[in-house]
C-alpha positions as CSV (number, residue, x, y, z in Angstrom):
1,M,121.9,95.8,101.0
2,A,123.0,96.3,97.4
3,E,120.8,98.4,95.1
4,L,118.2,96.2,93.5
5,V,118.0,98.5,90.5
6,P,120.9,100.9,90.4
7,L,120.2,104.5,89.4
8,A,122.5,104.3,86.4
9,E,120.6,101.2,85.2
10,A,117.2,102.9,85.5
11,K,118.5,106.0,83.7
12,E,119.9,103.9,80.9
13,Y,116.5,102.0,80.6
14,L,114.7,105.3,80.5
15,R,117.3,106.9,78.2
16,I,117.9,109.8,80.6
17,D,121.2,111.5,80.3
18,S,121.0,114.3,82.8
19,D,121.2,114.2,86.6
20,T,118.4,116.7,87.2
21,E,115.8,114.0,88.0
22,D,118.0,111.7,90.0
23,A,116.1,112.3,93.2
24,L,112.8,111.5,91.5
25,L,114.2,108.4,90.0
26,L,115.5,107.2,93.3
27,T,112.1,107.7,94.8
28,L,110.4,105.8,91.9
29,I,112.9,102.9,92.4
30,D,111.8,102.7,96.0
31,V,108.1,102.8,95.0
32,A,108.7,100.1,92.4
33,K,110.4,98.0,95.1
34,D,107.6,98.5,97.5
35,H,105.0,97.6,94.9
36,C,106.8,94.4,94.0
37,E,107.2,93.4,97.6
38,N,103.5,94.1,98.3
39,Y,102.5,92.0,95.3
40,L,104.9,89.2,96.1
41,Q,104.1,89.4,99.8
42,T,107.7,89.1,100.8
43,S,110.9,91.2,100.8
44,L,113.1,91.1,97.7
45,P,116.5,89.4,97.9
46,S,119.6,91.4,97.1
47,E,120.1,89.4,93.9
48,L,117.0,89.7,91.9
49,P,115.9,87.1,89.2
50,M,116.0,88.9,85.9
51,P,112.1,88.9,85.4
52,V,111.7,90.6,88.8
53,K,114.3,93.2,87.9
54,Q,112.6,93.8,84.5
55,A,109.3,94.2,86.3
56,M,110.9,96.9,88.5
57,L,112.4,98.7,85.5
58,I,109.0,98.7,83.8
59,L,107.4,100.1,87.0
60,V,110.0,102.8,87.3
61,G,109.3,103.7,83.6
62,H,105.6,103.6,84.1
63,F,105.6,105.8,87.2
64,Y,108.0,108.2,85.5
65,E,106.0,108.6,82.4
66,Q,102.4,108.2,83.7
67,R,102.0,110.7,86.5
68,V,98.2,110.8,86.7
69,G,97.4,107.3,87.9
70,E,97.1,105.1,84.9
71,D,96.8,101.3,85.5
72,I,100.1,99.4,85.9
73,P,100.9,97.4,82.8
74,K,99.8,93.8,83.0
75,V,103.2,92.6,82.0
76,V,104.5,93.6,85.4
77,Y,102.3,90.9,87.0
78,V,103.1,88.4,84.3
79,L,106.8,88.8,85.2
80,L,106.2,88.7,89.0
81,S,103.6,86.0,89.2
82,P,105.9,83.0,89.1
83,Y,107.8,84.4,92.1
84,R,104.7,85.2,94.2
85,A,104.6,82.0,96.2
86,H,108.4,81.4,96.0
87,L,110.2,81.7,99.3
88,W,113.4,83.6,99.0
């Protein structure tokens, strides 16, 4: 399956230039994917609708910046909600 959110895209979104945190970012992309799939109650397709991809990027940024357990931004659920009952 193609990368839902490529590492380069996540790094651009977060404005990260170095490669030192690539392993962490790849893990955070996986965590964001799992979170979205759990919320949507389905697997994500290989071609994401733009709002779902944006939700993933916001989650990656949130998990990267907030490492002590702050609440997930509500905008993530606003972006995902229209797709929750949608069958891929």
